[in-house]
ZALOKE-706970 format. One record per residue (C-alpha): residue in one letter; x, y, z. Coordinates in steps of 0.25 Angstrom, whole numbers, plus 5000, padded with zeros to 4 digits. Layout:
# ZALOKE-706970
AXYZ/...
//
This chain:
# ZALOKE-706970
M505952295163/A506752335174/G508152385172/P509452385180/G509152425194/R507652415193/S506952305200/P505852225192/E505152185205/P504052285209/G504252365222/L505752325224/L506652435226/P507952445233/G507752435248/A506552335247/L506552205255/V506352075248/G506451925252/A505551945264/G506352065268/R507751995268/Y508352075256/R508352225254/L508552265240/L509752365238/E509952385223/A509252335210/L510252285200/G509352245188/T508452145183/D508452025174/P508052035159/A506651995162/G506452085173/R506051975183/M507251985192/G507852105199/F509252095204/W509552165217/R510652195227/A510052175241/R510352155255/D510052025263/G509552085276/Q509651955284/L511151925280/G511552075278/R512152055264/E511952105250/V511352005240/A510951995226/L509451975224/T508751925211/V507351965214/L506251895205/A505051965201/G503851925191/P503051795191/P503351695202/G503551585192/P504751635185/A505351685198/Q505151545204/V505951475193/T507051575195/L507051545210/E507151395208/R508251415198/V509051495208/T508751395219/R509351285211/A510651375208/A510751415223/G511851315225/F512651365213/V513851445218/H514851505208/P515651635208/G514951685196/T513551685203/A513151755215/R512751655226/I511251625228/L510851655243/D509351645243/V508151615234/L506851675238/A505451655233/V504051705237/G503751635250/E505151595252/G505951715256/V505051815247/A503851875253/A502551855245/A502352005246/E503652045239/P503652085225/V504651975221/A504551835216/G505951785222/I507351825226/V508651765223/A509751815233/A511251795229/A512551845235/W512751995231/T513852005221/R514652135224/G515252195211/Q514652265199/P513652245187/V514252185175/R514652295165/G515452295152/P516152305144/V517352265152/P518852235147/V518852105140/A519952055149/Q518952055160/V517851985153/G518251845156/R518551865171/L517151935172/M516451825164/A517151695170/P516351685183/L515051705177/A515251605166/A515851505175/A514551515184/V513651495172/A514451375168/A514351315182/A512851345183/H512551275170/Q513351155174/A512551155187/G511251165178/L510951305183/V510651435175/L511151565180/G510251665172/L511251765166/D510151855160/G510751985162/P511952075167/R511152115179/R511351975186/L512851995185/R513852065193/V515352075192/A515852015205/P516952095213/E517951985211/G517651995196/G516751915187/L515251915183/R514351855193/L512851815192/A512451905204/F510951885203/P510551735201/G509251695197/P508951635182/P507551675177/P506651565171/G507051535157/L508551565158/G509451445154/A510851405152/R510951475139/D510451605145/D511651595154/I512551585142/V511851705136/G512151775150/L513551745149/G513651805135/G512951925140/S513851945151/L515051935142/Y514452025132/L514152125143/L515652125148/L516152145134/T515152245129/G514452315140/Y513152255134/W512252145139/P511652075127/G510352045133/P508952105136/A508952255136/V508552255151/A510052245153/A510552395152/E511852325146/A511052285134/V510552425131/G511252475118/L511752345114/P511752335099/R511052215092/D510852165078/E509452155071/R509252015078/G509452075092/A510752005093/V511952075100/P513352085093/P514552015099/P515352095109/Q516452115100/A515552205090/L515252295102/V516552315109/A517952315103/G519052225108/V518052115113/P518751985110/A518051895099/A517951775108/L517251855120/S516351925110/G515951795103/L515751715117/A514851825122/W514051825108/R513851675108/C513351675122/V512351775119/H511851725106/E512251575106/P512151535120/D511751395116/T513051365110/L513851385123/T513851335137/A514251415150/A515451325152/A515951355138/V515751505140/A516451505153/A517651425147/E517651525135/L517651645144/E518751585152/A519651555140/L519451695135/A519751755148/A521051675149/G521451715135/A521151865139/G522051845151/E523151785144/R523251895134/Q523351995145/G524451915152/E523551895165/P523551745168/D524651645172/R525751745171/E527151695174/P527651755187/T528451875186/T529951855189/V530651965197/T532151965195/I532952035206/A534152105201/A535552075208/A535051955214/E536151865220/P536151725213/S536251595221/A537451515222/G536851415213/D536651525202/A538151575202/G538951515192/E537851475183/G537551555170/D538351675168/E539851675171/N539751805178/G538651765187/A539651755199/E540151895195/E538751955196/V538551905210/R539751985216/P539252125212/A537852095218/R538552045231/R539352175232/R538152255229/S537452185241/V538552205250/V538652355247/G537152365248/M537152305262/V538252395267/L537552525262/L536252465269/T537052455282/V537552595281/A536252645278/T535552575290/L536652625300/A536452765295/V534952755297/A535052695310/A536052815314/W535052915309/V533852855317/G534652855330/D535052995328/Q533553035326/V533052955338/L534153025347/G533753155341/Y532353135344/F532553105359/T533553215360/V532553315355/A531353255362/H532053285375/T532553425372/K531453495363/T529953495363/P529553475348/D528753585342/V527253555341/Q526653595327/P525153635328/A524253525321/R523753565308/A522253555304/V522053425296/P520853445286/A519853335288/P519853225277/P518753215267/E517553145271/R516953035263/V515453065260/Q514452955258/P513252995249/T511852955253/G511252955239/V511452955224/V510552975212/V510852975197/Y510753115192/N510353125177/V509853255169/A509353175157/G508553045157/D508452935167/A509552925178/D510552815174/R510452695184/A509852775195/D509652655204/T511152625204/A511652765208/N511852725223/R512952625218/A513852755216/I513852775231/D513652645237/G515152625241/D515352505232/P516252545220/T515852405213/T514452465211/G514152595203/W513152685196/R513252685181/T512652775170/D511852715159/N512652695146/Y512552805136/F512852805121/Q513652935122/N514353005133/F513753125140/P513353235137/I512653175125/F511453115132/K511553195145/P512453285152/G512853185162/I512353095173/G512753085188/L512453045202/V511953145213/V512553095226/T511953145240/F512653155253/P512153155267/R512553295269/T513153415262/V514653385259/T515753455252/L516353355243/N517853365240/Q517953235231/V517153135224/T517652995220/I516952925209/T517252775207/S516952735192/P517452645181/S516952755171/G518352815167/G518152935158/A516752975164/T516653125168/V515953175181/E515653305188/I515353315203/R514253415206/T513553465218/A512053435217/P510853505224/S509953385223/D509853245217/N509253295204/P509753445202/D509953515188/L511353495183/D511553645184/Q511253645199/T512453555201/N513853605203/A515153535198/I516253525209/G517153415202/Q517353335189/A518153215184/T518353115174/L518152975180/A519352875180/P519052725182/G518952705197/D518952815207/T518952955202/R519153065213/I518553195210/P519053315219/L517953425220/Q518453555216/K517253635222/R516753595236/A515353625238/P514453575249/T513353485244/Q512453365247/R512453305233/I513453285222/L513153255207/V514153155201/W513953205187/I514453115175/T514653205163/G515453105154/L515252945153/A516352845151/G516352745139/G516352765124/G515552725112/D514052715115/R514252675130/W514452785140/S514252775155/A514852805168/E514852725181/I515052775196/D515352665205/E515652745218/L515652895222/A516352945234/F516353085240/T517253155250/A516953285257/T517653385265/R517353375280/
//
């Protein structure tokens, strides 16, 4: 069964052309649980834009059912789903020689994969667009096909979106309810309560019947209402409708916002001290109101006098300086100081390649390493989840970055959400050296966001190893993520 980043379709790799040469595959983003659909980021060569492709494999019969369902849904437009751009079948946009049974092209959703757990206060805002989309689709007699997290992305404006449309045969409205519950479960716990093809399902405890526990049993602080809703969606979908789930999520989100003091705040009133009351206000209220006005007026008059004196003094000084300038300009040649040499500013160096460096076991998510140098901080490379922190299972893991020429780096900037993870910056003689062949030239503990690492040792090199020696997390879930790497070198 194909995992994340691996395509189920034989012969399809990044760079391949599909759709009679129209679409170039850029990045494999996973498969559906049955392994008959591959989800790709691709480029439309005719229109020059990125698209999301759901590439169908397997027997033509099931693929045709999916294509027919997508065609019926092509007119359905909602912020919670990517807009369907094209539906291609063999002989209708797909060449017979291609190793695919059909293609669904949708608008590309920039953003990031769905991960958890996230703060409870954000769960409602993330779930709202997706739940509303499912409710609207069901009302229109459509099924979205929420069968796993690989179909979803967190849109840049916030909120989950179905990024890869295409419900497979056999999925109905109840499966969408299960998918909503799975999405909620993933946000609350970091686990997807579905088939093990999803990496987020690995390690999820289950009882003797194979049922998953409520989120509240896994993560402390999860509200009982959210935990119960997720559990009911997953285990009792027939007792719920998408509209009811959307309404309950909206109510829970509104309640969380009110507890935080966020919605419908009264506007803040700013009182300006020593303000002069209007004529209508004088004589009302306190008997001393009229007396309070006179000192304020006196202070205003004194202030204006002082301001006038200061203005005259400044004008006199400026006139004296102007007069002195013209006098000196005609009587004396100013001294010319020799120009000082200004050091060249650091040069931003763009890498040409990156690979995962691992000294024990398989390389973690090797097919997504390029996200760390793609210039897009909304995408990233992430390690696998470990039950214990390094160096229990291995001394570390990292990325070897290659530059187009030998450079002398002076700083590395790491963009990462993994606060607390520790890294070393090392020179590397090759893509896969022995660790003792690398030399440490800097180290840091990452903070969420950008961490700038000045390099204490400057050594010419064409490769750098960003070596993760400690992961972020706790309990039995340890990992680290690098969303972007930036390098500057001396000229």
